[in-house]
C-alpha positions as MATLAB code, in Angstrom:
seq = 'MFENVTKGEATKQQILQTALQLFRSQGFDSTTMRDIAAALGMSLGAAYYYFETKESIIAAYYDYVQAEHILRARAQFAKHAALRERVAAAIHTKLDILQDDRQLLAALFRYGGDPGHPLSWFGPETRNQRELSMGVFAEAIADERLPNDLREVTPVLLWALHMGVLLYFLYDKSPNQRRTWRLAEAAVAMVMQAKRIVTLPLMRSVRKRVIDALREAELIPAVPKLPATETSTSNEEG';
ca = [
      13.378   10.688   -4.017;
      14.584    9.733   -7.483;
      17.943    8.844   -9.016;
      19.425    7.791  -12.363;
      16.690    9.189  -14.582;
      16.585   10.757  -18.036;
      15.925   14.476  -18.575;
      12.288   13.806  -19.419;
      11.855   11.607  -16.365;
      13.575   14.221  -14.206;
      11.134   16.877  -15.436;
       8.195   14.615  -14.715;
       9.472   13.913  -11.223;
      10.063   17.620  -10.623;
       6.442   18.283  -11.552;
       5.352   15.528   -9.204;
       7.377   16.886   -6.287;
       6.189   20.455   -6.860;
       2.571   19.372   -7.193;
       2.757   17.393   -3.963;
       4.186   20.411   -2.153;
       1.273   22.521   -3.385;
      -1.285   19.826   -2.551;
       0.139   19.652    0.969;
       0.252   23.425    1.507;
      -2.959   24.608   -0.140;
      -4.997   21.454   -0.634;
      -5.689   19.161   -3.556;
      -8.958   20.829   -4.579;
      -7.557   24.353   -4.395;
      -4.508   23.574   -6.523;
      -4.819   23.773  -10.298;
      -2.582   22.530  -13.071;
      -1.916   26.203  -13.842;
      -0.660   26.695  -10.264;
       1.694   23.763  -10.678;
       3.029   25.001  -14.006;
       3.516   28.526  -12.620;
       5.418   27.245   -9.605;
       7.802   25.496  -11.980;
       8.078   28.397  -14.403;
       6.836   26.276  -17.289;
       3.914   26.644  -19.674;
       0.611   24.980  -18.885;
       0.930   22.983  -22.086;
       4.289   21.614  -20.981;
       2.813   20.501  -17.663;
      -0.054   18.792  -19.478;
       2.460   16.990  -21.682;
       3.674   15.068  -18.646;
       0.443   14.850  -16.649;
      -2.983   15.167  -18.227;
      -4.752   15.836  -14.916;
      -4.132   16.367  -11.210;
      -5.458   12.842  -10.730;
      -2.669   11.466  -12.910;
      -0.173   13.216  -10.623;
      -1.698   11.500   -7.609;
      -1.564    8.189   -9.493;
       2.179    8.757   -9.936;
       2.418    9.477   -6.213;
       0.665    6.184   -5.473;
       3.253    4.463   -7.684;
       6.061    6.131   -5.743;
       4.565    5.112   -2.392;
       4.269    1.507   -3.489;
       7.792    1.351   -4.888;
       9.160    2.906   -1.689;
       7.131    0.482    0.420;
       8.677   -2.483   -1.388;
      12.194   -1.140   -0.842;
      11.751   -0.326    2.840;
       9.877   -3.507    3.677;
      12.506   -5.661    1.993;
      15.244   -3.894    3.920;
      13.475   -4.845    7.143;
      12.677   -8.384    5.993;
      16.409   -8.910    5.454;
      16.946   -8.188    9.152;
      14.147  -10.311   10.577;
      13.175  -13.961   10.276;
      10.291  -14.070   12.759;
       6.825  -13.756   11.227;
       5.641  -11.261   13.840;
       8.502   -8.871   13.086;
       8.069   -9.218    9.320;
       4.331   -8.489    9.407;
       4.974   -5.553   11.737;
       7.651   -4.251    9.370;
       5.282   -4.419    6.401;
       2.775   -2.237    8.251;
       5.204    0.106    9.997;
       7.166    0.977    6.870;
       3.948    2.013    5.128;
       3.035    4.272    8.046;
       6.496    5.847    7.942;
       6.168    6.654    4.234;
       2.747    8.270    4.635;
       3.461   10.116    7.899;
       3.723   13.573    6.285;
       0.823   13.081    3.859;
      -2.018   12.267    6.192;
      -3.879   15.486    5.410;
      -3.510   15.006    1.665;
      -4.639   11.391    1.784;
      -7.581   12.285    4.010;
      -8.685   14.800    1.363;
      -8.450   12.067   -1.262;
     -10.307    9.532    0.841;
     -13.689   10.606   -0.513;
     -12.729    8.970   -3.793;
     -12.106    5.643   -2.102;
     -15.758    4.669   -2.026;
     -16.267    5.281   -5.723;
     -14.772    2.284   -7.591;
     -15.236    4.146  -10.878;
     -12.972    7.016   -9.860;
      -9.344    6.720  -11.026;
      -8.081    7.508   -7.508;
     -10.253    4.959   -5.724;
      -8.042    2.682   -3.652;
     -10.385   -0.183   -4.529;
     -11.051    0.541   -8.207;
      -9.616   -0.886  -11.434;
      -7.271    2.062  -11.985;
      -5.321    1.255   -8.815;
      -5.385   -2.517   -9.186;
      -1.660   -2.753   -9.922;
      -0.677   -0.787   -6.803;
      -3.150   -2.801   -4.736;
      -1.761   -6.136   -5.887;
       1.839   -4.998   -5.438;
       0.936   -4.008   -1.890;
      -0.463   -7.487   -1.329;
       2.820   -8.770   -2.738;
       4.675   -7.089    0.126;
       2.643   -9.145    2.580;
       3.203  -12.269    0.474;
       6.945  -11.701    0.918;
       6.449  -11.137    4.652;
       4.999  -14.662    5.022;
       7.151  -16.314    2.330;
       9.263  -18.389    4.724;
       6.433  -19.331    7.059;
       5.018  -22.860    7.042;
       1.364  -22.466    6.100;
      -1.311  -24.653    4.551;
      -1.723  -23.916    0.848;
      -5.158  -22.359    1.259;
      -3.897  -19.927    3.906;
      -0.841  -19.043    1.835;
      -3.196  -17.943   -0.931;
      -5.535  -15.833    1.173;
      -3.252  -14.428    3.907;
      -1.628  -11.637    1.814;
      -5.096  -10.367    0.899;
      -6.281  -10.443    4.510;
      -3.129   -8.736    5.766;
      -3.505   -6.071    3.092;
      -7.112   -5.449    4.193;
      -5.969   -5.230    7.819;
      -3.261   -2.712    6.971;
      -5.783   -0.613    5.031;
      -7.907   -0.424    8.157;
      -4.900    0.727   10.173;
      -4.083    3.332    7.512;
      -7.624    4.689    7.589;
      -7.375    5.186   11.340;
      -3.945    6.736   10.842;
      -5.323    9.473    8.574;
      -7.574   10.815   11.301;
      -5.495   10.022   14.388;
      -4.953   13.275   16.292;
      -2.951   11.766   19.138;
       0.629   13.093   19.545;
       2.812   11.554   16.823;
      -0.126    9.261   16.078;
       0.755    7.086   19.061;
      -2.687    5.496   19.023;
      -2.099    4.234   15.485;
       1.211    2.662   16.433;
      -0.432    0.913   19.386;
      -3.264   -0.199   17.099;
      -0.743   -1.595   14.619;
       1.006   -3.553   17.374;
      -2.312   -4.922   18.591;
      -3.242   -5.888   15.029;
       0.012   -7.816   14.599;
      -0.539   -9.595   17.913;
      -4.040  -10.513   16.759;
      -2.605  -11.946   13.529;
      -0.252  -14.173   15.513;
      -3.102  -15.422   17.695;
      -5.308  -16.015   14.648;
      -2.544  -18.013   12.920;
      -2.298  -20.409   15.849;
      -6.050  -20.996   15.746;
      -6.773  -21.205   12.022;
      -3.881  -23.588   11.309;
      -5.303  -26.229   13.648;
      -6.369  -29.360   11.727;
      -9.923  -29.131   13.048;
     -10.233  -25.679   11.434;
      -9.593  -26.988    7.899;
     -13.275  -27.314    6.993;
     -14.044  -23.874    8.440;
     -11.184  -22.369    6.447;
     -12.490  -23.981    3.298;
     -15.976  -22.535    3.740;
     -14.651  -19.041    4.429;
     -12.113  -19.076    1.600;
     -14.646  -20.514   -0.856;
     -17.011  -17.659    0.036;
     -14.267  -15.065   -0.472;
     -13.288  -16.639   -3.780;
     -16.895  -16.701   -5.002;
     -17.155  -13.003   -4.122;
     -13.974  -12.446   -6.178;
     -12.175  -11.028   -3.142;
      -9.050  -13.161   -3.552;
      -7.026  -11.835   -6.494;
      -3.934  -13.563   -7.765;
      -1.047  -11.875   -5.939;
       1.898  -11.312   -8.294;
       5.525  -11.727   -7.328;
       7.150   -8.401   -6.674;
       9.699   -7.198   -9.240;
      13.466   -7.488   -8.944;
      13.689  -10.015   -6.123;
      12.861  -13.674   -6.121;
      11.029  -14.585   -2.943;
      11.942  -17.754   -1.130;
       9.392  -20.513   -0.819;
       8.835  -22.861    2.060;
       7.506  -26.379    2.329;
       3.738  -26.202    2.331;
       1.318  -28.441    4.127;
      -1.855  -29.886    2.670;
];
């Protein structure tokens, strides 16, 4: 999972890996910081030195997931030029990363509705991961010709769509989560159909009303460029 790290970073990552194993095997609520320290043969104080709480361990896991998502999505973007394949890759790579952690994430889902909780997927504590995730979708559409207003809002809408797919994924009991994969394919097809419709000139005023409403509700954050790689830009229409 991790390479080229210092001794302190290696210890922190070892704690993270061990904690995740315990969360997966005995549940997040049932696992204590003392359990984690004991499994590593270290003192409780040493464990607290690296992570103050179990929640901070999960926050580090979220960071790992996002960093891994960027790497895997970019690897797929390098192979595909078509928008449909790039959007599909952005969603599919996230599903691949989370495949073995569905039970853990389902247990954490109860925090999602509480924006004040540090593990809420929609709260201020996870804003950086959220915006980086939107950045993946911004890269997916980077080479596509889009009106400026759609270029601004599309990464946010695609992120929201992928969150809906992920929620279904957590509770999908079909073999190998086949229903989720079919849902993801249908969602991508819907995106392609929607693009053809909303980019029509006669839809410009409708787009403006919708986007203005989203902006007034503060639902369109500024999406940052992802680190390490400069994304290409395309000619934009009015």
